[in-house]
Each structure stands twice: as structure tokens, then as C-alpha cells.
C-alpha positions in Angstrom: -142.1 101.5 -116.7 -140.2 98.2 -116.7 -140.2 96.4 -113.4 -137.1 95.1 -111.7 -137.9 91.5 -112.6 -138.5 92.4 -116.2 -135.2 94.3 -116.3 -133.3 91.4 -114.9 -135.0 89.0 -117.4 -134.1 91.4 -120.2 -130.5 91.6 -119.1 -130.4 87.9 -118.7 -131.7 87.5 -122.3 -129.2 90.0 -123.6 -126.3 88.2 -121.8 -127.4 84.8 -123.0 -127.8 85.9 -126.6 -124.8 88.4 -126.6 -123.0 86.7 -129.5 -126.1 86.8 -131.7 -126.6 90.6 -131.1 -122.9 91.3 -131.7 -123.1 89.3 -134.9 -126.1 91.4 -136.1 -124.3 94.6 -135.2 -121.3 93.4 -137.2 -123.4 92.6 -140.2 -125.3 96.0 -140.1 -122.1 98.1 -139.9 -120.2 96.0 -142.4 -123.0 96.2 -144.9 -122.5 100.0 -145.1 -118.8 100.0 -145.6 -118.9 99.1 -149.3 -120.7 102.3 -150.1 -118.5 104.3 -147.8 -115.4 102.9 -149.5 -116.7 103.8 -153.0 -117.7 107.3 -151.9 -114.2 107.9 -150.3 -112.4 106.8 -153.4 -113.7 110.0 -155.2 -111.2 112.2 -153.3 -108.9 109.7 -151.7 -106.4 107.3 -153.4 -106.8 103.8 -152.1 -103.5 103.5 -150.2 -104.0 107.0 -148.6 -107.6 106.1 -147.6 -106.4 102.8 -146.0 -103.5 104.5 -144.3 -105.7 107.1 -142.7 -108.5 104.7 -142.0 -106.5 102.1 -140.1 -104.2 104.6 -138.4 -107.3 106.4 -137.1 -108.8 103.1 -135.9 -105.5 102.0 -134.2 -105.0 105.3 -132.4 -108.7 105.3 -131.1 -108.2 101.7 -129.8 -104.9 102.4 -128.1 -106.4 105.4 -126.3 -109.3 103.1 -125.2 -106.9 100.4 -124.0 -104.9 103.0 -122.0 -108.0 104.5 -120.4 -109.5 101.1 -119.5 -106.2 99.5 -118.4 -106.6 96.4 -120.5 -103.9 93.8 -120.3 -101.5 94.0 -123.2 -99.3 91.0 -124.0 -96.2 92.0 -125.9 -93.8 89.2 -126.5 -92.2 87.7 -129.7 -95.1 85.2 -130.2 -97.9 87.7 -129.8 -96.2 90.5 -131.8 -95.7 88.1 -134.7 -99.3 87.0 -134.4 -100.5 90.7 -134.4 -98.3 91.4 -137.4 -99.4 88.5 -139.6 -103.1 89.1 -138.9 -102.6 92.8 -139.7 -100.5 92.2 -142.8 -102.8 89.7 -144.5 -106.1 91.4 -143.5 -105.8 95.2 -142.9 -102.7 95.3 -145.2 -102.8 93.1 -148.2 -106.5 92.1 -148.3 -107.9 95.6 -148.0 -105.3 97.1 -150.3 -106.3 94.7 -153.1 -110.0 95.3 -152.4 -109.6 99.0 -152.7 -107.6 98.6 -155.9 -110.1 96.2 -157.4 -113.0 98.5 -156.7 -111.5 101.1 -159.0 -112.4 98.8 -161.9 -115.6 97.1 -160.8 -118.9 98.1 -159.1 -119.2 97.7 -155.4 -122.0 95.2 -155.9 -119.7 93.0 -158.0 -117.0 93.3 -155.3 -119.5 92.1 -152.7 -120.5 89.2 -154.9 -116.8 88.1 -155.3 -116.4 88.4 -151.5 -119.1 85.8 -151.1 -116.4 83.3 -152.1 -114.8 83.9 -148.7 -116.8 81.1 -146.8 -115.8 78.6 -149.4 -112.1 79.6 -149.4 -112.1 79.7 -145.6 -113.9 76.4 -145.5 -111.2 74.7 -147.7 -108.3 76.2 -145.6 -110.0 75.3 -142.3 -110.6 71.8 -143.5 -106.9 71.2 -143.7 -105.6 73.6 -141.0 -108.1 73.8 -138.2 -109.1 70.8 -136.1 -112.9 70.5 -135.7 -113.8 72.6 -138.7 -113.7 70.0 -141.4 -116.0 70.4 -144.4 -118.6 67.9 -145.5 -120.5 67.6 -148.8 -123.6 69.1 -147.2 -121.7 72.1 -145.9 -120.1 72.7 -149.3 -123.5 72.5 -150.9 -125.0 74.9 -148.3 -122.2 77.5 -149.0 -122.8 77.3 -152.7 -126.6 77.7 -152.3 -126.1 80.8 -150.2 -123.6 82.2 -152.7 -126.3 81.9 -155.4 -128.6 83.8 -153.2 -126.2 86.7 -152.9 -125.5 86.7 -156.7 -129.3 86.9 -157.2 -129.5 90.0 -155.0 -126.5 91.8 -156.3 -126.3 90.8 -159.9 -126.2 93.9 -162.2 -127.8 93.3 -165.6 -126.1 96.5 -166.9 -122.6 95.3 -166.1 -120.4 95.4 -169.2 -117.7 92.7 -169.0 -114.3 93.8 -170.3 -110.6 93.5 -169.6 -110.7 96.1 -166.8 -113.6 94.2 -165.1 -111.6 91.0 -165.4 -108.5 92.6 -163.8 -110.6 94.1 -161.0 -112.3 90.8 -160.4 -109.0 88.9 -160.2 -107.5 91.5 -157.8 -110.6 91.2 -155.6 -110.4 87.4 -155.5 -106.7 87.7 -154.4 -108.0 90.0 -151.6 -110.5 87.2 -150.6 -107.6 84.7 -150.4 -105.6 87.1 -148.2 -108.6 87.7 -146.0 -109.1 83.9 -145.6 -105.5 83.4 -144.7 -105.8 86.1 -142.0 -108.8 84.4 -140.5 -107.0 81.1 -140.3 -104.0 82.7 -138.6 -106.3 84.4 -136.1 -108.1 81.2 -135.4 -104.9 79.2 -134.9 -103.2 81.9 -132.9 -102.7 82.3 -129.1 -106.0 81.7 -127.3 -105.3 84.3 -124.6 -105.3 87.3 -126.9 -107.5 90.3 -126.2 -109.7 91.1 -129.2 -109.3 94.8 -128.7 -105.6 94.6 -128.3 -105.3 92.3 -131.4 -107.4 94.8 -133.4 -105.3 97.8 -132.2 -102.0 96.2 -133.2 -103.2 94.5 -136.4 -104.8 97.7 -137.7 -101.7 99.6 -136.6 -99.5 97.3 -138.6 -102.0 97.6 -141.5 -101.8 101.4 -141.2 -98.0 101.4 -141.4 -98.2 99.1 -144.4 -100.4 101.6 -146.2 -98.4 104.7 -145.1 -95.3 103.2 -146.6 -97.2 102.1 -149.8 -98.9 105.5 -150.3 -95.6 107.4 -149.8 -93.7 105.1 -152.1 -96.4 105.5 -154.8 -96.6 109.2 -154.3 -100.3 108.9 -153.8 -100.6 111.8 -151.2 -100.4 114.3 -154.1 -103.8 113.1 -155.3 -105.5 113.3 -151.8 -108.1 116.0 -151.6 -109.3 117.0 -148.2 -113.0 117.5 -148.3 -116.1 116.8 -146.1 -116.7 113.6 -148.0 -113.1 112.2 -147.8 -112.8 113.1 -144.1 -116.2 111.8 -143.2 -115.6 108.5 -145.1 -112.2 108.1 -143.3 -113.7 108.8 -139.8 -116.7 106.5 -140.4 -114.6 103.6 -141.8 -111.9 104.1 -139.2 -114.0 104.3 -136.0 -117.0 102.2 -136.9 -116.0 100.2 -140.0 -112.6 99.2 -138.4 -112.0 99.8 -134.7 -115.5 98.7 -133.6 -116.3 95.9 -136.1 -112.9 94.2 -135.9 -112.9 94.2 -132.1 -116.3 92.5 -132.3 -115.1 90.2 -135.1 -112.1 88.9 -133.2 -114.2 88.6 -130.0 -116.7 86.4 -131.8 -113.9 84.5 -133.6 -112.8 83.1 -130.2 -116.3 81.7 -129.7 -117.7 80.9 -133.2 -116.2 78.7 -136.0 -114.3 80.6 -138.7 -116.6 79.4 -141.5 -119.7 80.8 -139.6 -117.9 84.1 -139.2 -117.2 84.1 -142.9 -121.0 83.8 -143.5 -121.1 87.5 -142.8 -120.5 88.0 -146.5 -123.8 86.3 -147.1 -125.7 88.4 -144.5 -124.4 91.9 -145.3 -126.2 92.1 -148.7 -129.5 91.4 -146.9 -128.9 94.0 -144.2 -127.9 96.5 -147.0 -131.1 95.9 -148.8 -133.2 96.2 -145.6 -131.5 99.5 -144.7 -132.2 100.8 -148.2 -135.8 99.7 -147.9 -136.4 101.0 -144.4 -134.4 104.2 -144.3 -134.0 105.3 -148.0 -137.5 104.1 -149.2 -135.8 101.9 -151.8 -138.0 99.1 -153.3 -137.4 95.6 -152.0 -137.8 93.7 -155.2 -138.9 90.1 -155.9 -135.3 89.3 -156.9 -134.0 90.5 -153.6 -136.7 88.6 -151.7 -135.9 85.4 -153.6 -132.2 85.9 -152.9 -132.8 86.3 -149.2 -134.8 83.1 -149.2 -132.0 81.2 -151.0 -129.4 82.6 -148.6 -131.3 81.5 -145.5 -132.0 78.1 -147.0 -128.2 77.6 -147.4 -127.5 78.8 -143.9 -130.1 76.4 -142.5 -128.7 73.5 -144.4 -125.2 74.2 -143.2 -126.3 73.8 -139.5 -129.5 71.8 -140.1 -128.7 69.2 -137.3 -128.4 72.0 -134.8 -131.6 73.8 -135.9 -133.7 70.6 -136.0 -132.5 69.6 -132.6 -133.4 73.1 -131.3 -136.9 72.7 -132.8 -137.4 69.3 -131.3 -136.5 70.6 -127.8 -139.0 73.4 -128.2 -141.7 71.0 -129.3 -141.1 68.8 -126.2 -141.2 71.8 -123.9 
């Protein structure tokens, strides 16, 4: 059994490295959402799936907020903040992503989303103080992007007009997601991550409820174990939980580093497939992982070299 001193040391370690553990959890869960989205699309039109996903997530979070008595700030400034984050992220960005995935494989969608750090970096350079890009950082982002492309590239992909359209729609989704991140980073510093998630996903759910009703998409919705399971998983874990963690970390980590999640999720997806599904971990994937981590190291190389020097001295 673990002694009291060991328990205290372990708790201290967890507390000290809380942000790293939350980041890992975020990457693991988000790496599974691409497949869940693709599976759900078989029985659920995109706007209906999004409406049910985000409405479910928002309701779960508002119940949690009520039960825990969390402080909810509702004034004009915060409501506008919640709305804009929700519109660009849960609303526009996710709607465009779902539409795009009807024309392209989930792997290609993941690759296109690796453009997020670069788009976020460009916007942050001009709009967020202290997050200016340098030549080294731009190079690091591009290197990691090549690593993801190496992992997810599909030799069997046939490029045609539908793939082109799906790719352009997905890139528009990336831009909307980047704008949402900048708004969240520049917003009120006193926001509660859970409250922001509840309101923003609620606004996103309303956006998709209106869209799905206007388009008459409910007629094509088929209730099945697959569609219900996908909605519940994406709503509770893929939305309520991960976005609460995301906005919590965003208060403590730079926006570009948070965008690096798009580089890490292909790695965790490959490791999950290798460890749980007995899928082969190919040389191409191994090389891609090496390239990604090389880029991530270069992005913060001063920080890591300083850490190594401190360890050597100790």
C-alpha cells in the first residue's frame, strides 16, 4: 500500500503538473471524435447531429453548474462573449467541418485541421500581445504539419471536384475555429471555463437547431443505437468535458500551444489503434511522430534547453 508521504508526494506531483495531464486527456478524447463524427453521419444529418450534440452538452453542464453552485456572470459583455465564442466555434466551425466530412475522408479532414496552429499564429501575431510569431516558430509549425501529413496521408485518395469542395469547406471551418480561439483569449479574464462552455455550446446548439429545422434535415434523422451512442459520446465527452478543459487551459497556456492539439491527436489516435485495436504502428507513422515532436521542440527550444541545463546542474 502507498504510504502517507508517498500519497502526498503523488498528489503534489499531480497538482504541479495538472495542466500537462489535462492536455493529455484533451488530446486522447479529441483524437477519438473524428471517427465518432464519421460514424454518426451514417444515420444523422450534420445539422441535426450538431444540434443534439451541443444541446446535450449544454444541458449536462448547466445541471452541473446548478448542483455545484458555480458563479455565473450574466451581463451584456459576458453574454456577447459567450455568444461570439459559441457562434464561431460550436456553430460555424463545427457545421462547416461536418459538411466537409461528407465529401472527404476523416483523415484528410484531420490533415486540413493541422493548419489551425498556423492560422491561429498569424491572427495571434496581430491581435494578442505576447504571442507574436517568429521565423523559428513558423518553421516549427510547418515541420509538425509535415509530420501529421506523413501519418495521415492516404495513397488511395482520388482527388476530384467533390474533394476540392470538401477541403475548401473544411479550411473555412479552420478559420472560424481560429477566430473563436482569439475571441476567447482576448475576452474577459474572469470567465469560468465551465460556464463559458455551457453558454457557448448552448448558443451553438440553438444555431444548429434553427439550421436543421430550416433545411428540413430532421426528416432524414434515423434513431438507432449508433446515432444515439455517437451523439451521447460526442455531447458528454467530446464537447462538455473537452471544451471545459480547453477553456480552462486557454486561461493558462498560449493560444498557439493549445492549437498544437491538432498535431498531437493523430499520434494518440495511432497509439490507441496500436494498443487497443492491435493495429500496426507503421514506419511512416513512427517517422511522422518523430517529425511532429521535432517541430514541437523547435517551437519552444529555449524553454526545453533551459530545463535540461537546470537538470544537469542539479
